[in-house]
C-alpha positions, 0 to 999 in steps of 0.5 A: 500500500502506498501512503502519501502525507501532506503536512507542514512544519514551520516556526508559525505552524510548529512541529506537532503535525509532522511529528504525529504523521511521522509516527503513523508513517513509521508504523505503516512502514514497519508493517510493510507499506510505502510512505512519502511526504509532501511538505512546503519548505517553510522556515523551520520545516522538518525535511531532514528529519523526515528523510532520516526516517527513510521516507521519500520527501517532496519539498514544495517551494516556499513562495511566501512574500511572492505575488501568489495572490490572496492567501486568506480563505473564507472562514479559515483563520489558519489559511495563512499557515499554507503560505500560498492560496489553497488552489495553488497548493492543490495544483502543486500537490497534484503534480507531486502525486502524479507519478505515485498512484497513492492508495491513501493521502493523509492530510494534516493541515489546518489550512486545508478543507473539503475544497482542497480535498475534492480537488485532490481526490482525482489523484488518490484512491482514498483520503484520510484527514487528521484534525483537531478543530472540527471547524470546517468540512472535509471530504474524506473516507477516514477522519482522526481527531485524537483529542479528549473532549471531542464528540463524534457528533462534532463532525456531523454535517462536516464529513460524509455520512459513511466517513469512519470517525476515529475520535479520542486519545485511544487513537492518539499517534504515539511512537512505540517506545511510549507503549514499551516503557508504560508499565515501568513508568506507571510503577514508579509513580506511586511513592516518588518524591518530586525531584525531576521536572521535565519542561517541554513547550513545543518544538518551536516556542516562538514566544519563549514560554520556556523562559517564563516558566524558568523564571517561575521555577527560580522563585518556587520553593523547591529543594536544592536537589531538584533537576530540570530537564528542558527540551527544545527544538532546533528551530526555537528562536530563544534557545540561546537565551534559555541556555543562559537562563538555565545556567543561572538557576539555583539547581541543576538544569539541562537544556537538550535539543531535538531529543530522540528519547522523550519516552525515557525522559518522561518515564524518569520525570516526576512532573512535566510542564508542557503545552496542552497539545499532542504531547499531552497523550505521551504524558498520559500514556506514561502516567506523568503528572503535568501542568499544562499551559495553553499556548494556542487556541487549538489547545484549549479543548485538550487543556480544559478536558484534561483539567476536568478529568483531573489528569493534569493541572491547567495554567490559563494564558492570563495566570501570572508567573506567581500562580505557576510558582505557587502551583509547583510548590504545592505539587512538590509538597503533595505526593498524594495529588501527584499520584492521583493525577498520574492514575487519571492520566494513565486511564486516558491513553494506552499508547496503541493508537497508531496500530489502531489507525493503521488497522483502519487504513488497511481495511480492518474493523478491529480498531 
């Protein structure tokens, strides 16, 4: 089976869309299928990472700033993420698809909707859409929305009646190592003092939320033996500043870039501070207590749903650094609260989502 992915990463878009598509592509490849990616060459693209995984990559040119016409799309506030009008993107994608004869096209892009999908349909057998927003129509055979708090009915009138809807964190696209270390991670949660804090605010963090979090931690009443494991992406614009800031903290703080062992780092952590995005399901799978921060409107559903389920604590945009510091201090003093949070989180996601999605794509009903 030949599967093509149309998705992008950039300083504006972030890295999450490409990363979850890579997880699905890796699982498909493991099961003997052929995968390739079509991505635009935005600043902060992950082309080298995709290629390093062994997937064929077709890079579309970055035309932002040239005279390509109006980028905006009626009713789609994310249209600018594409960099060019959707019609032009569709034509370029069709050209890239022409020699492939794909069985599936997987689309993970907030700037694309049913109009783009209908234009592309002539070149592929079937289309799968990965979405988080439920704010526009799609013309697809399969739709995945892996978010807690989402109801299948949210896509009524937005997808064809016979579209297979895979809704909720049981379909979350996690790399296999998370499932592999899940049991070990859950066992160490029961009587563990808070010593190691994992900080990961996305692959880009273009507003330097990481720096603000470090300011709060510096003021929190944490033991001197506290260790911070700070993860950032190579394209993060404040990487140098965060490294300098970490060196001035009163406890050990290590800044790592584009790590490949996130599951192990989460397993070893006692608390995470992170964005309320797709990394939430990795933390849940490993029962890692977390303070989540809403960094974008599309993360609000996840952050609020996790807070309602008591699977994470939520920091709203308008909460101050002092609030965050007090919250961290409270968690450091309350093992019972962290254990309860870990148990609730672990019930939400078991790490088997990628296999379930692949089963759906190859025609199995066992998902």
